[in-house]
VOGU-3710 file (C-alpha; in Angstrom, 3 decimals, decimal comma):
1> mlriavlasg> -21,223/-1,464/10,780  -21,191/-4,601/8,583  -19,257/-7,451/10,327  -17,137/-9,256/7,199  -15,602/-12,622/7,162  -13,376/-13,204/3,828  -12,718/-16,523/2,545  -9,633/-16,783/0,157  -7,243/-19,310/-1,313  -4,791/-17,005/-2,922
11> rgsnlqalid> -3,150/-13,480/-2,992  -5,956/-11,748/-1,397  -5,999/-8,825/-3,677  -9,861/-8,162/-3,367  -9,212/-8,833/0,546  -6,875/-5,978/0,141  -9,002/-3,520/-1,525  -11,649/-4,141/1,223  -9,050/-3,494/3,893  -7,979/-0,477/2,226
21> aieargldaa> -11,428/1,020/1,665  -12,069/0,323/5,536  -8,884/2,405/6,404  -9,688/5,032/4,223  -12,927/5,311/5,913  -14,909/4,558/2,468  -16,583/1,601/3,770  -18,612/1,252/7,274  -17,042/-2,144/7,805  -15,067/-4,491/10,073
31> ivgvfsdkad> -13,340/-7,498/8,679  -13,592/-10,161/11,560  -11,775/-12,887/10,249  -9,947/-14,337/7,116  -10,285/-17,744/6,525  -8,336/-20,072/3,966  -7,855/-23,599/2,712  -4,205/-22,818/2,237  -1,830/-22,530/5,230  0,571/-20,438/2,881
41> akalvrarda> -2,216/-18,218/1,120  -0,942/-14,407/0,710  -4,352/-13,557/2,115  -3,446/-14,752/5,318  -0,207/-12,635/5,388  -2,441/-9,445/4,304  -4,714/-10,179/7,070  -2,201/-10,455/9,814  -0,266/-7,459/8,534  -3,614/-5,273/8,937
51> gidafaldpk> -4,031/-6,776/12,364  -6,983/-9,059/11,127  -7,272/-12,442/12,829  -6,431/-15,219/10,179  -7,243/-18,939/10,256  -6,267/-21,732/8,032  -7,676/-25,315/7,782  -6,184/-28,337/5,823  -9,079/-30,027/4,060  -6,625/-33,109/3,442
61> tfatraefdh> -7,187/-33,793/7,216  -10,908/-34,479/6,898  -12,391/-37,456/5,316  -15,045/-35,550/3,202  -15,549/-31,988/1,776  -18,695/-31,729/4,114  -16,707/-32,372/7,238  -14,295/-29,936/6,388  -16,872/-27,294/5,180  -18,733/-27,722/8,635
71> alfeqidtar> -15,484/-27,258/10,652  -14,341/-24,196/8,612  -17,849/-22,508/9,032  -18,059/-23,268/12,574  -14,780/-21,357/13,082  -16,204/-18,792/10,884  -19,215/-18,440/12,947  -17,279/-17,700/16,154  -16,265/-14,384/14,567  -20,024/-13,481/14,197
81> pdmifcagyl> -19,969/-12,034/10,578  -23,025/-10,552/9,087  -21,527/-11,245/5,574  -19,231/-13,885/4,163  -17,286/-12,876/1,025  -15,474/-15,441/-1,240  -12,700/-13,697/-2,685  -10,588/-15,913/-4,605  -11,768/-18,997/-2,575  -11,399/-21,920/-4,968
91> rlidervvsa> -13,367/-24,670/-3,107  -17,301/-25,515/-3,408  -19,093/-25,087/-0,214  -21,433/-27,997/0,886  -24,969/-27,335/0,341  -26,166/-27,539/3,946  -23,639/-25,122/5,096  -24,879/-22,645/2,124  -28,290/-23,342/2,705  -27,938/-22,522/6,771
101> rrgrianihp> -26,612/-19,036/5,654  -28,649/-18,067/2,846  -28,183/-14,431/1,820  -24,916/-14,094/3,946  -22,482/-15,528/1,520  -21,499/-13,719/-1,523  -18,752/-14,512/-4,245  -16,805/-12,379/-6,581  -16,374/-14,305/-9,855  -14,327/-13,133/-13,071
111> sllpafkglr> -16,993/-13,227/-15,780  -20,352/-11,636/-16,462  -22,385/-14,415/-15,273  -24,174/-16,605/-16,355  -21,426/-16,468/-18,857  -18,225/-18,460/-18,389  -18,742/-20,228/-15,024  -15,997/-22,282/-13,351  -12,271/-21,730/-13,957  -10,392/-19,985/-16,805
121> thqqalaagv> -12,723/-17,690/-17,486  -10,898/-15,290/-19,715  -9,798/-18,121/-21,877  -13,390/-19,126/-22,144  -14,400/-15,492/-23,263  -11,566/-14,989/-25,758  -12,427/-18,425/-27,100  -16,099/-17,311/-27,381  -15,168/-14,197/-29,146  -17,230/-11,961/-26,976
131> aehgasvhfv> -16,825/-8,012/-27,207  -17,278/-7,547/-23,561  -16,170/-9,358/-20,315  -15,911/-8,616/-16,628  -16,782/-9,623/-13,094  -19,862/-10,410/-11,171  -20,711/-10,712/-7,300  -23,387/-12,900/-6,712  -25,222/-14,625/-3,767  -23,735/-18,100/-3,164
141> tpdldggpvi> -26,114/-20,975/-3,752  -25,298/-24,727/-4,051  -25,185/-24,406/-8,024  -21,544/-23,504/-9,190  -21,582/-19,883/-9,753  -25,196/-19,861/-10,321  -26,591/-17,721/-7,302  -28,430/-14,526/-7,960  -26,284/-11,737/-9,415  -25,958/-8,682/-7,340
151> aqarvpvqag> -23,819/-6,379/-9,443  -21,179/-6,565/-12,187  -18,354/-4,449/-13,860  -17,896/-4,512/-17,500  -14,590/-4,769/-19,482  -14,415/-4,273/-23,141  -12,118/-6,906/-24,822  -9,345/-5,656/-27,086  -7,670/-6,661/-30,297  -4,829/-8,689/-29,234
161> dtaetlaqrv> -5,817/-9,484/-25,766  -4,520/-12,800/-24,094  -5,943/-14,452/-21,189  -3,430/-12,583/-19,102  -4,016/-8,994/-20,028  -7,642/-9,303/-20,028  -7,406/-10,876/-16,510  -5,256/-7,945/-15,306  -7,925/-5,515/-16,599  -10,851/-7,299/-15,176
171> larehpllve> -8,876/-7,660/-11,747  -8,727/-3,784/-11,765  -12,463/-3,866/-11,800  -13,089/-6,384/-9,442  -11,557/-4,520/-6,726  -14,077/-1,474/-6,806  -16,792/-3,940/-7,505  -16,372/-5,822/-4,373  -16,027/-2,556/-2,306  -19,035/-1,007/-3,611
181> tarwlaagri> -21,122/-3,921/-3,199  -20,056/-4,096/0,456  -20,947/-0,500/0,800  -24,471/-1,052/-0,217  -24,635/-4,227/1,902  -23,443/-2,264/4,826  -26,059/0,353/4,233  -28,959/-2,286/4,144  -29,684/-1,625/0,505  -29,203/-5,161/-0,707
191> glsedavhvd> -30,714/-8,489/0,343  -31,750/-11,685/-1,024  -35,641/-12,537/-1,007  -37,262/-15,591/-2,580  -34,288/-16,306/-4,667  -34,072/-12,610/-6,064  -31,603/-9,611/-5,272  -33,607/-6,828/-3,699  -32,252/-3,240/-3,904  -33,848/-0,798/-1,737
201> gvasatplql> -36,660/-3,250/-0,852  -37,592/-3,798/-4,528  -37,029/-6,902/-6,799  -34,158/-6,183/-9,204  -34,354/-7,526/-12,804  -30,835/-6,803/-13,668  -27,783/-6,689/-11,778  -26,251/-3,325/-10,554  -23,729/-1,880/-12,822  -20,547/-0,284/-11,847
211> gannrfa> -19,909/3,005/-13,506  -16,549/4,461/-14,382  -16,623/6,555/-11,295  -16,580/3,037/-9,155  -20,254/3,619/-7,898  -23,356/1,841/-9,097  -25,027/3,421/-12,059
//
């Protein structure tokens, strides 16, 4: 059983997707803690409603980002997670913290990386005039949204799309993308080796792609 810790700053809809998959016995995992930089994050409420330990730490009480990250991840480490998912966590993580947990932190990002890193990805996609948008799960490295991409879900951009309508359709694909990635991690089918994603022990040249059936093609 994969022990998962989740980092979230907001509403926690991706967290809820993991909770629902575990409760439906579609994911052989346990969420051992939810952690946030926002005491009022709805993700913490979702966690507590599901009987999951939830913890918030205020970055304003620390002199530096590095001090905050080290204190937060010391708390995360007490839960002994096998994997840490950043699911709507809006802070960069200190390089030393990331390096010490190489291959054990993954992030879900609302774009087809390496395109449209950072914030306002849906607006970026529309401004660029792309025909396809989506979401990616990648291993976290010190580079912003720059770690090796594990898997993606693709969403066509439709005529008349706004950032809001596009965001809604991408979010609907984020949830099964994160769950399927967690499922493959729980089965030991995905790993990080020499800065490359390995699938079933073989270096993968391209990210896994989520099909219409919510499984990797």
